[in-house]
OpenMM code with the backbone's topology and positions (N, CA, C; nanometers):
from openmm import Vec3, app, unit

residues = "MET THR ALA ARG PRO GLY LEU PRO ARG SER PRO ALA PRO CYS VAL VAL TYR VAL ASP THR ASN VAL LEU LEU ASP LEU PRO ASP LEU ARG ASP TYR ARG THR SER TYR PRO ASP VAL THR LEU VAL ILE LEU PRO GLU VAL LEU GLY GLU LEU ASN GLY LEU SER ARG VAL PRO GLY GLN ASN GLY GLN ALA ALA ARG ARG SER MET LEU ALA LEU HIS ARG VAL GLU HIS THR PRO GLY VAL ALA VAL GLY VAL PRO VAL PRO GLY GLY THR VAL SER VAL MET VAL PRO GLU ARG HIS GLY VAL LYS GLY LEU SER VAL ASP ASP ALA LEU LEU ARG ALA ALA GLN THR LEU GLN ARG ARG GLU ALA ARG SER VAL VAL GLY LEU PHE THR ARG ASP GLY ARG ILE ALA GLU ARG ALA LEU PHE SER GLY ILE PRO CYS PRO LEU PRO ARG LYS GLY PRO ILE THR ALA PRO ILE ALA GLU ALA ALA LEU LYS GLN LEU VAL ALA ALA ILE SER SER TYR".split()
positions = [
    Vec3(9.2753, 14.4801, 0.3726),
    Vec3(9.2451, 14.4020, 0.4869),
    Vec3(9.1232, 14.3171, 0.4585),
    Vec3(9.1368, 14.1902, 0.4846),
    Vec3(9.0289, 14.0986, 0.4525),
    Vec3(8.9882, 14.0200, 0.5751),
    Vec3(8.8665, 13.9660, 0.5705),
    Vec3(8.8169, 13.8857, 0.6813),
    Vec3(8.8979, 13.7578, 0.6935),
    Vec3(8.9041, 13.7066, 0.8132),
    Vec3(8.9743, 13.5806, 0.8360),
    Vec3(8.9004, 13.4675, 0.7664),
    Vec3(8.9728, 13.3690, 0.7137),
    Vec3(8.9087, 13.2563, 0.6454),
    Vec3(8.8103, 13.1855, 0.7387),
    Vec3(8.6969, 13.1426, 0.6836),
    Vec3(8.5985, 13.0680, 0.7601),
    Vec3(8.4998, 13.1544, 0.8366),
    Vec3(8.5196, 13.2849, 0.8392),
    Vec3(8.4279, 13.3745, 0.9083),
    Vec3(8.3456, 13.4494, 0.8048),
    Vec3(8.2242, 13.4901, 0.8405),
    Vec3(8.1424, 13.5638, 0.7438),
    Vec3(8.2061, 13.6964, 0.7069),
    Vec3(8.1760, 13.7423, 0.5877),
    Vec3(8.2290, 13.8714, 0.5427),
    Vec3(8.1721, 13.9819, 0.6317),
    Vec3(8.2564, 14.0728, 0.6699),
    Vec3(8.2137, 14.1808, 0.7585),
    Vec3(8.1576, 14.2974, 0.6784),
    Vec3(8.0713, 14.3776, 0.7424),
    Vec3(8.0196, 14.4954, 0.6734),
    Vec3(8.1295, 14.5996, 0.6495),
    Vec3(8.2279, 14.6040, 0.7361),
    Vec3(8.3386, 14.6980, 0.7209),
    Vec3(8.4559, 14.6498, 0.8050),
    Vec3(8.5777, 14.6682, 0.7570),
    Vec3(8.6931, 14.6299, 0.8377),
    Vec3(8.7107, 14.7228, 0.9574),
    Vec3(8.7654, 14.6700, 1.0636),
    Vec3(8.7979, 14.7484, 1.1826),
    Vec3(8.9492, 14.7384, 1.2030),
    Vec3(9.0155, 14.8523, 1.2023),
    Vec3(9.1610, 14.8583, 1.2162),
    Vec3(9.1925, 14.9309, 1.3459),
    Vec3(9.2686, 14.8655, 1.4331),
    Vec3(9.2967, 14.9206, 1.5650),
    Vec3(9.4476, 14.9373, 1.5823),
    Vec3(9.4894, 15.0615, 1.6012),
    Vec3(9.6296, 15.0915, 1.6305),
    Vec3(9.6519, 15.0703, 1.7799),
    Vec3(9.7525, 14.9915, 1.8142),
    Vec3(9.7769, 14.9539, 1.9531),
    Vec3(9.8992, 15.0287, 2.0052),
    Vec3(9.8814, 15.0969, 2.1191),
    Vec3(9.9878, 15.1748, 2.1813),
    Vec3(10.0782, 15.0840, 2.2654),
    Vec3(10.1971, 15.1316, 2.2892),
    Vec3(10.2976, 15.0579, 2.3656),
    Vec3(10.2457, 15.0175, 2.5024),
    Vec3(10.1784, 15.1089, 2.5722),
    Vec3(10.1344, 15.0808, 2.7083),
    Vec3(10.0354, 14.9647, 2.7145),
    Vec3(9.9590, 14.9422, 2.6106),
    Vec3(9.8666, 14.8290, 2.6064),
    Vec3(9.9454, 14.6996, 2.5882),
    Vec3(10.0439, 14.7017, 2.5001),
    Vec3(10.1249, 14.5821, 2.4754),
    Vec3(10.2092, 14.5437, 2.5970),
    Vec3(10.2459, 14.6416, 2.6784),
    Vec3(10.3195, 14.6100, 2.8007),
    Vec3(10.2328, 14.5271, 2.8959),
    Vec3(10.1042, 14.5576, 2.9000),
    Vec3(10.0124, 14.4834, 2.9867),
    Vec3(9.9680, 14.3514, 2.9262),
    Vec3(9.9464, 14.3497, 2.7958),
    Vec3(9.8871, 14.2341, 2.7290),
    Vec3(9.9628, 14.2045, 2.5994),
    Vec3(10.0792, 14.1402, 2.6113),
    Vec3(10.1639, 14.1199, 2.4928),
    Vec3(10.1177, 14.0082, 2.3988),
    Vec3(10.0423, 13.9110, 2.4491),
    Vec3(10.0017, 13.7974, 2.3669),
    Vec3(9.8828, 13.8370, 2.2795),
    Vec3(9.9035, 13.8439, 2.1506),
    Vec3(9.7999, 13.8896, 2.0584),
    Vec3(9.6801, 13.7958, 2.0521),
    Vec3(9.6957, 13.6719, 2.0994),
    Vec3(9.5819, 13.5794, 2.1046),
    Vec3(9.4799, 13.6228, 2.2093),
    Vec3(9.5218, 13.7094, 2.3016),
    Vec3(9.4311, 13.7578, 2.4064),
    Vec3(9.3385, 13.8692, 2.3585),
    Vec3(9.3604, 13.9196, 2.2396),
    Vec3(9.2737, 14.0227, 2.1816),
    Vec3(9.1656, 13.9491, 2.1028),
    Vec3(9.0545, 13.9187, 2.1681),
    Vec3(8.9526, 13.8330, 2.1104),
    Vec3(8.8291, 13.9140, 2.0719),
    Vec3(8.7680, 13.8725, 1.9625),
    Vec3(8.6455, 13.9370, 1.9162),
    Vec3(8.5683, 13.8400, 1.8288),
    Vec3(8.4372, 13.8551, 1.8267),
    Vec3(8.3557, 13.7739, 1.7365),
    Vec3(8.3398, 13.8431, 1.6014),
    Vec3(8.3813, 13.9684, 1.5944),
    Vec3(8.3725, 14.0423, 1.4684),
    Vec3(8.4729, 13.9829, 1.3697),
    Vec3(8.4322, 13.9571, 1.2458),
    Vec3(8.5176, 13.8810, 1.1545),
    Vec3(8.6339, 13.9559, 1.0891),
    Vec3(8.6449, 14.0851, 1.1068),
    Vec3(8.7477, 14.1579, 1.0308),
    Vec3(8.8137, 14.2662, 1.1161),
    Vec3(8.8942, 14.2237, 1.2136),
    Vec3(8.9670, 14.3164, 1.2997),
    Vec3(9.1161, 14.2961, 1.2772),
    Vec3(9.1845, 14.4052, 1.2476),
    Vec3(9.3301, 14.4021, 1.2309),
    Vec3(9.3926, 14.4930, 1.3356),
    Vec3(9.4853, 14.4367, 1.4131),
    Vec3(9.5633, 14.5153, 1.5075),
    Vec3(9.6869, 14.5649, 1.4347),
    Vec3(9.7149, 14.6936, 1.4451),
    Vec3(9.8325, 14.7507, 1.3798),
    Vec3(9.9348, 14.7858, 1.4873),
    Vec3(10.0539, 14.7310, 1.4723),
    Vec3(10.1650, 14.7599, 1.5621),
    Vec3(10.2676, 14.8380, 1.4790),
    Vec3(10.2780, 14.9663, 1.5051),
    Vec3(10.3712, 15.0490, 1.4280),
    Vec3(10.5158, 15.0154, 1.4622),
    Vec3(10.6062, 15.0297, 1.3649),
    Vec3(10.7487, 15.0096, 1.3934),
    Vec3(10.7974, 15.1010, 1.5069),
    Vec3(10.7377, 15.2195, 1.5191),
    Vec3(10.7759, 15.3111, 1.6278),
    Vec3(10.7400, 15.2519, 1.7637),
    Vec3(10.6293, 15.1799, 1.7707),
    Vec3(10.5894, 15.1129, 1.8951),
    Vec3(10.6884, 15.0014, 1.9260),
    Vec3(10.7259, 14.9246, 1.8236),
    Vec3(10.8258, 14.8188, 1.8439),
    Vec3(10.9585, 14.8782, 1.8898),
    Vec3(10.9958, 14.9933, 1.8341),
    Vec3(11.1189, 15.0608, 1.8759),
    Vec3(11.1119, 15.1064, 2.0208),
    Vec3(10.9963, 15.1589, 2.0613),
    Vec3(10.9794, 15.2012, 2.2008),
    Vec3(10.9868, 15.0811, 2.2950),
    Vec3(10.9250, 14.9700, 2.2558),
    Vec3(10.9334, 14.8480, 2.3367),
    Vec3(11.0775, 14.8012, 2.3476),
    Vec3(11.1498, 14.8078, 2.2368),
    Vec3(11.2901, 14.7669, 2.2366),
    Vec3(11.3713, 14.8521, 2.3340),
    Vec3(11.3492, 14.9832, 2.3322),
    Vec3(11.4200, 15.0712, 2.4247),
    Vec3(11.3840, 15.0424, 2.5693),
    Vec3(11.2549, 15.0222, 2.5960),
    Vec3(11.2099, 14.9922, 2.7321),
    Vec3(11.2619, 14.8571, 2.7810),
    Vec3(11.2856, 14.7648, 2.6883),
    Vec3(11.3322, 14.6309, 2.7271),
    Vec3(11.4709, 14.6338, 2.7897),
    Vec3(11.5422, 14.7422, 2.7713),
    Vec3(11.6782, 14.7550, 2.8279),
    Vec3(11.6778, 14.8140, 2.9685),
    Vec3(11.5594, 14.8565, 3.0139),
    Vec3(11.5465, 14.9192, 3.1451),
    Vec3(11.5256, 14.8106, 3.2502),
    Vec3(11.5987, 14.8164, 3.3606),
    Vec3(11.5741, 14.7173, 3.4654),
    Vec3(11.4392, 14.7429, 3.5333),
    Vec3(11.3875, 14.6414, 3.5971),
    Vec3(11.2636, 14.6584, 3.6725),
    Vec3(11.1422, 14.6067, 3.5986),
    Vec3(11.0256, 14.6429, 3.6525),
    Vec3(10.8979, 14.5912, 3.6037),
    Vec3(10.8686, 14.6328, 3.4594),
    Vec3(10.8928, 14.7597, 3.4243),
    Vec3(10.8676, 14.8037, 3.2858),
    Vec3(10.9580, 14.7322, 3.1871),
    Vec3(11.0841, 14.7152, 3.2230),
    Vec3(11.1768, 14.6443, 3.1359),
    Vec3(11.1360, 14.4992, 3.1156),
    Vec3(11.0920, 14.4365, 3.2234),
    Vec3(11.0471, 14.2978, 3.2152),
    Vec3(10.9237, 14.2862, 3.1263),
    Vec3(10.8282, 14.3766, 3.1436),
    Vec3(10.7076, 14.3754, 3.0604),
    Vec3(10.7424, 14.3992, 2.9134),
    Vec3(10.8366, 14.4905, 2.8888),
    Vec3(10.8777, 14.5192, 2.7504),
    Vec3(10.9463, 14.3977, 2.6888),
    Vec3(11.0292, 14.3291, 2.7654),
    Vec3(11.0959, 14.2089, 2.7134),
    Vec3(10.9930, 14.0997, 2.6814),
    Vec3(10.8910, 14.0847, 2.7667),
    Vec3(10.7830, 13.9887, 2.7410),
    Vec3(10.7099, 14.0244, 2.6112),
    Vec3(10.6830, 14.1522, 2.5940),
    Vec3(10.6147, 14.1983, 2.4722),
    Vec3(10.7002, 14.1735, 2.3489),
    Vec3(10.8269, 14.2081, 2.3573),
    Vec3(10.9166, 14.1884, 2.2429),
    Vec3(10.9241, 14.0408, 2.2045),
    Vec3(10.9301, 13.9543, 2.3039),
    Vec3(10.9351, 13.8104, 2.2778),
    Vec3(10.8073, 13.7643, 2.2079),
    Vec3(10.6926, 13.8109, 2.2580),
    Vec3(10.5645, 13.7722, 2.1988),
    Vec3(10.5493, 13.8261, 2.0565),
    Vec3(10.6007, 13.9459, 2.0318),
    Vec3(10.5833, 14.0093, 1.9007),
    Vec3(10.6912, 13.9712, 1.7999),
    Vec3(10.8022, 13.9157, 1.8480),
    Vec3(10.9141, 13.8836, 1.7583),
    Vec3(10.8697, 13.7906, 1.6453),
    Vec3(10.7958, 13.6863, 1.6814),
    Vec3(10.7507, 13.5904, 1.5811),
    Vec3(10.6606, 13.6578, 1.4782),
    Vec3(10.5693, 13.7413, 1.5252),
    Vec3(10.4752, 13.8099, 1.4364),
    Vec3(10.5474, 13.9090, 1.3464),
    Vec3(10.6411, 13.9819, 1.4051),
    Vec3(10.7137, 14.0858, 1.3311),
    Vec3(10.7855, 14.0296, 1.2092),
    Vec3(10.8294, 13.9036, 1.2170),
    Vec3(10.9070, 13.8443, 1.1082),
    Vec3(10.8261, 13.7461, 1.0238),
    Vec3(10.6951, 13.7488, 1.0351),
    Vec3(10.6081, 13.6631, 0.9557),
    Vec3(10.5948, 13.7221, 0.8154),
    Vec3(10.6139, 13.6397, 0.7110),
    Vec3(10.5941, 13.6931, 0.5761),
    Vec3(10.4527, 13.7473, 0.5598),
    Vec3(10.4404, 13.8643, 0.4995),
    Vec3(10.3120, 13.9258, 0.4735),
    Vec3(10.2597, 14.0137, 0.5857),
    Vec3(10.3369, 14.0259, 0.6943),
    Vec3(10.2884, 14.1031, 0.8089),
    Vec3(10.2671, 14.2504, 0.7737),
    Vec3(10.3306, 14.2985, 0.6690),
    Vec3(10.3121, 14.4385, 0.6287),
    Vec3(10.1721, 14.4634, 0.5721),
    Vec3(10.1025, 14.3575, 0.5316),
    Vec3(9.9662, 14.3729, 0.4814),
    Vec3(9.8633, 14.3072, 0.5722),
    Vec3(9.9073, 14.2395, 0.6756),
    Vec3(9.8174, 14.1770, 0.7722),
    Vec3(9.8166, 14.0258, 0.7624),
    Vec3(9.8380, 13.9594, 0.8741),
    Vec3(9.8345, 13.8136, 0.8804),
    Vec3(9.7527, 13.7718, 1.0027),
    Vec3(9.6817, 13.6572, 0.9933),
    Vec3(9.6054, 13.6099, 1.1089),
    Vec3(9.6984, 13.5743, 1.2247),
    Vec3(9.6529, 13.5999, 1.3461),
    Vec3(9.7271, 13.5602, 1.4652),
    Vec3(9.6969, 13.4125, 1.4888),
    Vec3(9.7988, 13.3250, 1.4858),
    Vec3(9.7724, 13.1831, 1.5092),
    Vec3(9.7050, 13.1616, 1.6450),
    Vec3(9.5917, 13.0914, 1.6445),
    Vec3(9.5195, 13.0648, 1.7672),
    Vec3(9.4364, 13.1822, 1.8163),
    Vec3(9.4317, 13.2904, 1.7395),
    Vec3(9.3582, 13.4094, 1.7803),
    Vec3(9.2387, 13.4355, 1.6909),
    Vec3(9.1739, 13.5487, 1.7135),
    Vec3(9.0569, 13.5843, 1.6332),
    Vec3(9.0780, 13.7147, 1.5569),
    Vec3(9.1992, 13.7659, 1.5572),
    Vec3(9.2301, 13.8911, 1.4884),
    Vec3(9.3476, 13.8692, 1.3934),
    Vec3(9.3699, 13.9679, 1.3092),
    Vec3(9.4909, 13.9712, 1.2275),
    Vec3(9.5812, 14.0798, 1.2846),
    Vec3(9.7082, 14.0746, 1.2478),
    Vec3(9.8022, 14.1766, 1.2930),
    Vec3(9.8800, 14.2265, 1.1726),
    Vec3(9.9139, 14.3537, 1.1786),
    Vec3(9.9899, 14.4150, 1.0705),
    Vec3(10.0993, 14.5016, 1.1318),
    Vec3(10.2188, 14.4904, 1.0767),
    Vec3(10.3304, 14.5793, 1.1122),
    Vec3(10.3699, 14.6487, 0.9824),
    Vec3(10.3195, 14.7711, 0.9615),
    Vec3(10.3473, 14.8401, 0.8349),
    Vec3(10.4909, 14.8911, 0.8286),
    Vec3(10.5258, 14.9374, 0.7120),
    Vec3(10.6564, 15.0015, 0.6953),
    Vec3(10.6577, 15.1330, 0.7723),
    Vec3(10.7782, 15.1808, 0.8065),
    Vec3(10.7887, 15.3118, 0.8715),
    Vec3(10.7331, 15.4192, 0.7799),
    Vec3(10.6756, 15.5212, 0.8388),
    Vec3(10.6130, 15.6283, 0.7602),
    Vec3(10.7145, 15.7259, 0.7042),
    Vec3(10.8340, 15.7314, 0.7578),
    Vec3(10.9389, 15.8145, 0.7008),
    Vec3(10.9461, 15.9569, 0.7513),
    Vec3(10.8607, 15.9952, 0.8450),
    Vec3(10.8654, 16.1302, 0.9008),
    Vec3(10.9533, 16.1266, 1.0256),
    Vec3(11.0656, 16.1951, 1.0183),
    Vec3(11.1592, 16.1943, 1.1311),
    Vec3(11.1119, 16.2862, 1.2421),
    Vec3(11.1464, 16.2492, 1.3641),
    Vec3(11.1208, 16.3360, 1.4774),
    Vec3(10.9817, 16.3255, 1.5381),
    Vec3(10.8973, 16.2358, 1.4859),
    Vec3(10.7642, 16.2198, 1.5452),
    Vec3(10.7739, 16.1331, 1.6700),
    Vec3(10.7007, 16.1707, 1.7732),
    Vec3(10.6915, 16.0842, 1.8904),
    Vec3(10.6070, 15.9624, 1.8532),
    Vec3(10.6111, 15.8609, 1.9367),
    Vec3(10.5297, 15.7423, 1.9113),
    Vec3(10.3818, 15.7811, 1.9099),
    Vec3(10.3414, 15.8661, 2.0031),
    Vec3(10.2015, 15.9111, 2.0074),
    Vec3(10.1621, 15.9821, 1.8779),
    Vec3(10.2481, 16.0718, 1.8314),
    Vec3(10.2189, 16.1436, 1.7074),
    Vec3(10.2156, 16.0485, 1.5875),
    Vec3(10.3048, 15.9491, 1.5873),
    Vec3(10.3062, 15.8509, 1.4781),
    Vec3(10.1764, 15.7694, 1.4775),
    Vec3(10.1283, 15.7303, 1.5963),
    Vec3(10.0026, 15.6562, 1.6049),
    Vec3(9.8862, 15.7390, 1.5503),
    Vec3(9.8772, 15.8631, 1.5958),
    Vec3(9.7683, 15.9494, 1.5505),
    Vec3(9.7762, 15.9770, 1.4013),
    Vec3(9.8959, 16.0047, 1.3532),
    Vec3(9.9131, 16.0354, 1.2101),
    Vec3(9.8742, 15.9146, 1.1250),
    Vec3(9.9202, 15.7956, 1.1649),
    Vec3(9.8892, 15.6743, 1.0884),
    Vec3(9.7390, 15.6469, 1.0891),
    Vec3(9.6750, 15.6611, 1.2053),
    Vec3(9.5303, 15.6366, 1.2149),
    Vec3(9.4534, 15.7383, 1.1314),
    Vec3(9.4910, 15.8650, 1.1380),
    Vec3(9.4222, 15.9682, 1.0602),
    Vec3(9.4401, 15.9449, 0.9103),
    Vec3(9.5604, 15.9071, 0.8700),
    Vec3(9.5875, 15.8814, 0.7287),
    Vec3(9.5020, 15.7661, 0.6780),
    Vec3(9.4964, 15.6567, 0.7539),
    Vec3(9.4156, 15.5417, 0.7125),
    Vec3(9.2676, 15.5772, 0.7121),
    Vec3(9.2242, 15.6536, 0.8101),
    Vec3(9.0839, 15.6942, 0.8178),
    Vec3(9.0435, 15.7745, 0.6940),
    Vec3(9.1318, 15.8611, 0.6462),
    Vec3(9.1033, 15.9388, 0.5244),
    Vec3(9.1060, 15.8500, 0.3996),
    Vec3(9.2005, 15.7577, 0.3960),
    Vec3(9.2201, 15.6733, 0.2783),
    Vec3(9.1150, 15.5625, 0.2676),
    Vec3(9.0728, 15.5069, 0.3810),
    Vec3(8.9801, 15.3937, 0.3839),
    Vec3(8.8510, 15.4363, 0.4531),
    Vec3(8.7695, 15.5125, 0.3852),
    Vec3(8.6489, 15.5692, 0.4467),
    Vec3(8.5519, 15.4617, 0.4954),
    Vec3(8.5537, 15.3441, 0.4358),
    Vec3(8.4637, 15.2356, 0.4741),
    Vec3(8.5072, 15.1691, 0.6043),
    Vec3(8.6336, 15.1805, 0.6396),
    Vec3(8.6869, 15.1150, 0.7598),
    Vec3(8.6587, 15.1958, 0.8854),
    Vec3(8.6468, 15.1246, 0.9956),
    Vec3(8.6466, 15.1897, 1.1261),
    Vec3(8.7904, 15.1828, 1.1751),
    Vec3(8.8481, 15.2980, 1.2005),
    Vec3(8.9870, 15.3060, 1.2463),
    Vec3(8.9843, 15.3540, 1.3905),
    Vec3(9.0469, 15.2776, 1.4793),
    Vec3(9.0473, 15.3134, 1.6203),
    Vec3(9.1872, 15.3072, 1.6788),
    Vec3(9.1961, 15.3505, 1.8028),
    Vec3(9.3232, 15.3528, 1.8752),
    Vec3(9.2986, 15.2920, 2.0127),
    Vec3(9.3883, 15.2050, 2.0558),
    Vec3(9.3767, 15.1409, 2.1867),
    Vec3(9.4980, 15.1830, 2.2694),
    Vec3(9.4726, 15.2622, 2.3737),
    Vec3(9.5792, 15.3146, 2.4588),
    Vec3(9.5293, 15.3280, 2.6016),
    Vec3(9.6234, 15.3365, 2.6952),
    Vec3(9.5895, 15.3693, 2.8343),
    Vec3(9.6235, 15.5143, 2.8651),
    Vec3(9.6844, 15.5833, 2.7718),
    Vec3(9.7287, 15.7210, 2.7909),
    Vec3(9.6122, 15.8171, 2.7646),
    Vec3(9.5668, 15.8852, 2.8689),
    Vec3(9.4539, 15.9759, 2.8568),
    Vec3(9.4770, 16.0897, 2.7593),
    Vec3(9.6015, 16.1392, 2.7520),
    Vec3(9.6311, 16.2504, 2.6597),
    Vec3(9.6145, 16.2089, 2.5147),
    Vec3(9.6691, 16.0932, 2.4784),
    Vec3(9.6566, 16.0510, 2.3383),
    Vec3(9.5128, 16.0090, 2.3084),
    Vec3(9.4431, 15.9542, 2.4077),
    Vec3(9.3022, 15.9184, 2.3873),
    Vec3(9.2204, 16.0436, 2.3566),
    Vec3(9.2438, 16.1506, 2.4313),
    Vec3(9.1724, 16.2768, 2.4058),
    Vec3(9.2037, 16.3307, 2.2671),
    Vec3(9.3317, 16.3263, 2.2295),
    Vec3(9.3699, 16.3754, 2.0963),
    Vec3(9.3043, 16.2922, 1.9871),
    Vec3(9.2988, 16.1598, 2.0074),
    Vec3(9.2356, 16.0719, 1.9087),
    Vec3(9.0870, 16.1047, 1.8968),
    Vec3(9.0194, 16.1130, 2.0098),
    Vec3(8.8767, 16.1426, 2.0088),
    Vec3(8.8491, 16.2787, 1.9457),
    Vec3(8.9328, 16.3775, 1.9761),
    Vec3(8.9166, 16.5112, 1.9198),
    Vec3(8.9291, 16.5098, 1.7679),
    Vec3(9.0144, 16.4199, 1.7160),
    Vec3(9.0331, 16.4131, 1.5708),
    Vec3(8.9375, 16.3136, 1.5036),
    Vec3(8.8418, 16.2602, 1.5806),
    Vec3(8.7417, 16.1719, 1.5216),
    Vec3(8.7804, 16.0260, 1.5160),
    Vec3(8.8824, 15.9865, 1.5887),
    Vec3(8.9257, 15.8470, 1.5905),
    Vec3(8.8702, 15.7820, 1.7171),
    Vec3(8.7859, 15.6788, 1.7032),
    Vec3(8.7339, 15.6112, 1.8217),
    Vec3(8.8468, 15.5555, 1.9079),
    Vec3(8.8300, 15.5703, 2.0377),
    Vec3(8.9320, 15.5238, 2.1312),
    Vec3(8.8623, 15.4839, 2.2611),
    Vec3(8.8643, 15.3540, 2.2958),
    Vec3(8.8024, 15.3156, 2.4225),
    Vec3(8.8650, 15.3957, 2.5365),
    Vec3(8.7839, 15.4290, 2.6340),
    Vec3(8.8353, 15.5098, 2.7439),
    Vec3(8.9512, 15.4394, 2.8137),
    Vec3(9.0577, 15.5129, 2.8436),
    Vec3(9.1734, 15.4515, 2.9092),
    Vec3(9.1382, 15.4009, 3.0489),
    Vec3(9.2071, 15.2992, 3.0904),
    Vec3(9.1890, 15.2384, 3.2223),
    Vec3(9.3079, 15.2744, 3.3098),
    Vec3(9.2830, 15.2891, 3.4402),
    Vec3(9.3930, 15.3167, 3.5321),
    Vec3(9.4709, 15.1899, 3.5627),
    Vec3(9.4017, 15.0771, 3.5692),
    Vec3(9.4677, 14.9503, 3.5987),
    Vec3(9.5230, 14.8860, 3.4736),
    Vec3(9.5857, 14.7712, 3.4893),
    Vec3(9.6433, 14.7021, 3.3732),
    Vec3(9.5362, 14.6525, 3.2760),
    Vec3(9.5745, 14.6401, 3.1510),
    Vec3(9.4865, 14.5873, 3.0468),
    Vec3(9.4915, 14.4347, 3.0561),
    Vec3(9.3739, 14.3746, 3.0663),
    Vec3(9.3631, 14.2285, 3.0714),
    Vec3(9.2893, 14.1813, 2.9467),
    Vec3(9.2843, 14.0505, 2.9263),
    Vec3(9.2145, 13.9964, 2.8098),
    Vec3(9.0670, 14.0380, 2.8073),
    Vec3(8.9922, 14.0319, 2.9193),
    Vec3(8.8524, 14.0778, 2.9141),
    Vec3(8.8400, 14.2276, 2.8819),
    Vec3(8.9319, 14.3079, 2.9308),
    Vec3(8.9284, 14.4514, 2.9000),
    Vec3(8.9567, 14.4734, 2.7516),
    Vec3(9.0527, 14.3991, 2.6957),
    Vec3(9.0829, 14.4115, 2.5530),
    Vec3(8.9632, 14.3688, 2.4689),
    Vec3(8.8966, 14.2614, 2.5109),
    Vec3(8.7783, 14.2155, 2.4373),
    Vec3(8.6682, 14.3214, 2.4416),
    Vec3(8.6474, 14.3821, 2.5585),
    Vec3(8.5461, 14.4875, 2.5716),
    Vec3(8.5830, 14.6094, 2.4867),
    Vec3(8.7108, 14.6429, 2.4810),
    Vec3(8.7555, 14.7568, 2.4001),
    Vec3(8.7310, 14.7309, 2.2524),
    Vec3(8.7629, 14.6104, 2.2053),
    Vec3(8.7376, 14.5775, 2.0649),
    Vec3(8.5879, 14.5794, 2.0362),
    Vec3(8.5081, 14.5300, 2.1303),
    Vec3(8.3624, 14.5323, 2.1126),
    Vec3(8.3120, 14.6758, 2.1021),
    Vec3(8.3680, 14.7645, 2.1837),
    Vec3(8.3298, 14.9053, 2.1792),
    Vec3(8.3665, 14.9671, 2.0445),
    Vec3(8.4827, 14.9309, 1.9911),
    Vec3(8.5242, 14.9865, 1.8624),
    Vec3(8.4374, 14.9355, 1.7480),
    Vec3(8.4071, 14.8049, 1.7456),
    Vec3(8.3271, 14.7540, 1.6348),
    Vec3(8.1804, 14.7961, 1.6477),
    Vec3(8.1397, 14.8422, 1.7665),
    Vec3(8.0033, 14.8941, 1.7819),
    Vec3(7.9823, 15.0175, 1.6949),
    Vec3(8.0907, 15.0823, 1.6542),
    Vec3(8.0812, 15.1986, 1.5660),
    Vec3(8.0338, 15.1571, 1.4256),
    Vec3(8.0369, 15.0283, 1.3981),
    Vec3(7.9911, 14.9786, 1.2689),
    Vec3(7.8442, 14.9412, 1.2861),
    Vec3(7.7572, 15.0275, 1.2424),
    Vec3(7.6144, 15.0163, 1.2746),
    Vec3(7.5494, 14.8885, 1.2240),
    Vec3(7.5986, 14.8312, 1.1170),
    Vec3(7.5333, 14.7127, 1.0625),
    Vec3(7.5806, 14.5849, 1.1279),
    Vec3(7.6697, 14.5925, 1.2259),
    Vec3(7.7172, 14.4709, 1.2923),
    Vec3(7.6273, 14.4357, 1.4070),
] * unit.nanometer
topology = app.Topology()
chain = topology.addChain("A")
for resn in residues:
    res = topology.addResidue(resn, chain)
    for name in ("N", "CA", "C"):
        topology.addAtom(name, app.Element.getBySymbol(name[0]), res)
């Protein structure tokens, strides 16, 4: 993971795993804004699969999932997205890695496992999780993964910006 072109080199990369419930509220990746030069949002294939399933449900959740799928479709098929690509018009990069290959994991378990694995592998990086689910937030915090406190209301662009700011605050030299 590298800093976006034209921005100063960061002291450490910040990698944020994004849960389905956040993408339902805020599907446009350009709304995840930060002044920190090296933030990558990770959208797991399991999250995309959950959005796809929810998109078939009638009502408000189905509509939100369809909006998210539409917004993410372009990113999902961008060459190089498996290693991270800048969000056009945004201030972050996005990555959709390959599936991890462990069958039977829930989306929550896949998010935690992926974040823990990256945290062990990339000790210099700050690895965080962005979710509205209090249970997964507690599990993340218990395992040492920074996670902005979940909100009861919908995630908006200012809330996402504050969450990213909270995560990069873990990088003491920033």
